C-alpha positions in Angstrom: -9.1 15.7 8.2 -9.1 14.0 4.9 -12.2 11.9 5.6 -10.3 8.8 6.6 -8.1 8.5 3.5 -4.8 6.8 4.0 -1.8 6.1 1.8 -2.1 2.4 0.7 0.7 0.4 -0.8 -0.2 -3.1 -2.2 2.5 -5.6 -3.1 0.8 -7.8 -5.8 2.3 -11.1 -6.7 1.1 -12.6 -9.9 1.9 -15.5 -12.2 3.5 -14.7 -15.5 1.0 -15.2 -18.3 3.3 -17.4 -20.4 5.1 -19.2 -17.5 2.7 -19.9 -14.7 5.5 -21.3 -12.6 7.1 -17.9 -12.3 5.8 -15.2 -10.0 6.4 -11.4 -10.6 5.8 -8.4 -8.3 3.8 -5.3 -9.0 3.6 -2.4 -6.5 0.5 -0.3 -6.4 0.1 2.9 -4.4 -2.9 5.2 -4.0 -4.9 7.1 -1.4 -7.8 4.9 -0.2 -10.2 4.3 2.6 -9.3 1.7 5.2 -10.5 -1.0 5.9 -12.7 -1.5 2.8 -10.2 -0.2 0.3 -12.6 0.6 -2.5 -9.9 1.9 -4.9 -7.7 -1.2 -4.4 -10.7 -3.5 -4.9 -11.6 -1.7 -8.1 -8.0 -2.0 -9.4 -7.9 -5.8 -8.5 -11.2 -6.4 -10.2 -9.9 -4.6 -13.3 -6.8 -6.8 -13.1 -8.7 -10.0 -13.0 -11.0 -9.1 -15.8 -8.5 -7.5 -18.3 -5.0 -8.9 -17.6 -3.7 -12.3 -18.4 -1.4 -12.8 -15.3 -3.5 -14.5 -12.6 -3.1 -13.1 -9.1 -1.1 -15.1 -6.6 -1.4 -12.9 -3.5 -1.8 -9.3 -2.3 -0.1 -7.8 0.7 -1.4 -4.4 1.9 0.4 -1.7 4.1 -1.2 1.6 5.1 -0.1 4.9 6.6 -2.3 7.7 7.9 -1.8 10.8 5.9 -2.3 13.2 8.8 -1.9 12.0 12.4 -1.0 13.4 15.8 2.2 15.4 15.9 5.2 13.4 16.8 7.4 15.4 19.1 10.4 13.6 20.6 11.6 14.9 23.9 15.3 15.4 24.5 16.9 13.2 27.1 20.1 15.2 27.2 21.0 18.9 26.9 24.4 20.4 26.7 25.8 23.9 26.1 29.0 24.5 24.0 30.9 27.8 24.2 
C-alpha cells in the first residue's frame, strides 16, 4: 500500500573521533525501501563525508508498515455468571 516502504532501524557502531579504540552506538530510524535502502545509504554516505567518527559496522532491522491482519484464534472459551 505504501509502495514497499518499511520502517528501518539501523544500529550504527562508530569509532570515537579522538579515541579510535572506543566504539559508540548511534540509532537511526526512517521509512525506507528494502532491500536497496536508498535513505540509509544516503545517510551513511553523508556520515562518511562529513563526520569524523569512522564507521565500524551497521546492523539493519526492518518491519513492514502495513501487513496482513494478525488475528489470533482463541483456544479456550468460558462463560462467567
